C-alpha positions as CSV (number, residue, x, y, z in Angstrom):
1,M,-28.8,-37.0,-4.5
2,S,-25.8,-39.1,-4.1
3,T,-23.7,-39.3,-0.9
4,T,-20.7,-37.8,-2.7
5,T,-22.7,-34.7,-3.7
6,E,-24.0,-34.3,-0.2
7,N,-20.5,-34.6,1.2
8,T,-19.2,-32.1,-1.3
9,R,-21.9,-29.6,-0.4
10,S,-21.4,-30.0,3.3
11,G,-17.6,-29.7,2.8
12,W,-18.1,-26.3,1.0
13,A,-20.5,-25.2,3.8
14,A,-17.8,-26.0,6.4
15,K,-15.2,-24.2,4.4
16,G,-17.5,-21.2,4.1
17,E,-18.0,-21.2,7.8
18,A,-14.3,-21.5,8.4
19,I,-13.6,-18.5,6.1
20,A,-16.3,-16.4,7.7
21,A,-15.1,-17.2,11.3
22,F,-11.4,-16.6,10.5
23,G,-12.3,-13.4,8.6
24,S,-14.3,-12.1,11.5
25,N,-11.4,-12.8,13.9
26,A,-8.9,-11.2,11.5
27,A,-11.1,-8.1,11.2
28,K,-11.1,-7.7,15.0
29,A,-7.3,-8.2,15.4
30,P,-5.3,-5.0,15.6
31,F,-2.2,-6.8,14.5
32,I,-1.9,-9.8,12.2
33,V,1.4,-11.6,11.2
34,V,1.8,-14.2,8.5
35,T,4.6,-16.7,9.3
36,E,6.2,-19.7,7.7
37,F,7.0,-22.5,10.1
38,R,8.6,-25.1,7.8
39,G,11.1,-27.2,9.7
40,T,9.7,-26.4,13.1
41,K,9.2,-29.4,15.4
42,D,5.6,-30.1,16.6
43,A,6.7,-29.6,20.3
44,D,8.2,-26.2,19.4
45,I,5.1,-25.0,17.5
46,N,2.8,-26.2,20.3
47,Q,4.9,-24.3,22.9
48,F,4.9,-21.2,20.6
49,R,1.1,-21.5,20.4
50,R,0.8,-21.8,24.2
51,D,3.1,-18.8,24.7
52,L,1.1,-16.7,22.3
53,E,-2.2,-17.7,24.0
54,K,-0.7,-16.6,27.4
55,A,-0.2,-13.2,25.8
56,G,-3.7,-13.0,24.4
57,M,-2.8,-14.0,20.8
58,R,-3.8,-16.9,18.6
59,F,-1.8,-18.9,16.1
60,K,-4.0,-20.3,13.3
61,V,-2.9,-22.7,10.6
62,M,-5.3,-23.0,7.7
63,K,-5.2,-23.6,4.0
64,N,-3.8,-20.7,2.1
65,S,-6.7,-20.6,-0.4
66,L,-9.2,-20.2,2.5
67,A,-7.1,-17.6,4.3
68,R,-6.8,-15.7,0.9
69,R,-10.6,-15.6,0.6
70,A,-11.0,-14.5,4.2
71,F,-8.5,-11.7,3.8
72,D,-10.1,-10.5,0.6
73,A,-13.5,-10.4,2.3
74,Q,-12.1,-8.2,5.0
75,G,-10.2,-5.9,2.7
76,M,-6.8,-7.2,3.8
77,G,-5.8,-8.5,0.3
78,G,-2.3,-7.1,0.7
79,L,-1.4,-10.2,2.9
80,N,-2.3,-12.6,0.1
81,V,1.1,-12.5,-1.6
82,S,2.6,-14.0,1.5
83,L,0.3,-17.0,1.6
84,R,2.3,-19.8,0.3
85,G,3.8,-23.0,1.7
86,M,3.4,-23.9,5.4
87,T,1.7,-20.8,6.7
88,G,0.7,-19.9,10.3
89,I,-1.2,-16.7,11.1
90,V,-0.8,-14.9,14.4
91,L,-3.8,-12.8,15.4
92,S,-3.5,-10.4,18.3
93,S,-6.4,-9.3,20.5
94,G,-5.0,-6.4,22.5
95,D,-2.6,-3.6,21.8
96,G,-0.9,-4.3,18.5
97,V,2.4,-2.8,19.6
98,V,2.6,-4.9,22.7
99,S,1.7,-8.0,20.6
100,A,4.5,-7.2,18.2
101,R,7.0,-7.0,21.1
102,V,5.8,-10.3,22.5
103,L,6.0,-11.9,19.1
104,R,9.5,-10.5,18.5
105,D,10.7,-11.9,21.8
106,L,9.2,-15.3,21.2
107,L,10.7,-15.5,17.7
108,K,14.2,-14.9,19.1
109,N,14.1,-18.4,20.6
110,L,12.4,-20.0,17.6
111,Q,14.6,-19.5,14.5
112,T,12.6,-21.8,12.3
113,V,9.5,-19.5,12.3
114,Q,10.0,-16.7,9.8
115,V,7.8,-13.6,9.5
116,R,6.6,-13.0,5.9
117,A,4.2,-10.1,6.3
118,A,2.1,-8.2,8.8
119,Y,-1.1,-6.1,8.9
120,F,-1.2,-3.2,11.3
121,E,-3.7,-0.3,11.6
122,G,-5.1,-0.9,8.1
123,A,-1.8,-1.2,6.3
124,S,0.1,-4.3,5.0
125,L,3.7,-4.5,6.1
126,G,6.7,-6.5,5.0
127,A,8.7,-8.9,7.1
128,D,10.5,-6.0,8.8
129,G,7.2,-4.4,9.7
130,V,6.9,-6.5,12.9
131,K,10.3,-5.1,14.1
132,N,9.2,-1.6,13.3
133,V,5.9,-2.0,15.1
134,A,7.6,-3.6,18.1
135,D,10.0,-0.6,18.3
136,M,7.1,1.9,18.4
137,P,6.1,3.4,21.7
138,G,2.8,1.9,23.1
139,K,-0.5,3.7,23.3
140,E,0.1,4.8,26.9
141,A,3.6,6.2,26.0
142,L,2.1,8.1,23.0
143,L,-0.7,9.5,25.1
144,A,1.9,10.7,27.7
145,L,3.8,12.4,24.9
146,I,0.7,14.1,23.6
147,L,-0.6,15.1,27.1
148,A,2.7,16.4,28.5
149,P,2.5,19.8,26.7
150,A,-1.1,20.1,27.7
151,Q,-0.2,19.6,31.3
152,N,2.5,22.2,31.1
153,L,0.1,24.7,29.6
154,L,-2.4,24.0,32.4
155,Y,0.3,24.5,34.9
156,L,1.4,27.8,33.4
157,L,-2.2,29.0,33.2
158,S,-2.8,28.1,36.8
159,N,0.4,29.9,37.8
160,Y,-0.7,33.0,35.8
161,A,-4.2,32.9,37.4
162,T,-2.7,32.7,40.9
163,K,-0.3,35.6,40.3
164,L,-3.1,37.7,38.8
165,E,-5.2,37.1,41.9
166,E,-2.3,38.1,44.1
167,S,-1.8,41.3,42.2
168,V,-5.5,42.2,42.3
169,E,-5.5,41.6,46.1
170,Q,-2.4,43.8,46.5
171,G,-3.4,46.4,44.1
């Protein structure tokens, strides 16, 4: 075999590994954001990347065709329409709502990075989806909202049981 053929095969193998690794990371991420960063200075994008890493997120730049294949393999094909031009992909690792808030705050200072699309809880979202997710209450707040009526019910039952015991003792 010629060296060119061997290089081509090893190149495809490397691309396949990159697709698989990125797809695996994307499947684990509760929140994914596709951005365009055309016109952003290298120093600004590097600072953006460091700020995201501090918050437990990653900023990945890869060829759109490879990202498209990875998203298709993970059932996230709805993001593919946003893969054009200079694309950076943000992958969160923790709570998606908290990640959306951090990203929203970071993007206030970095006007050259534009959100194109997002993926949250199994659904593809438009550019406004990041703002909508960031405005949602977090998991802890939702649990508190759900558990508050249950706590009230337990309090009422406890009160009722106490009064019932008192009336049995008196009666």
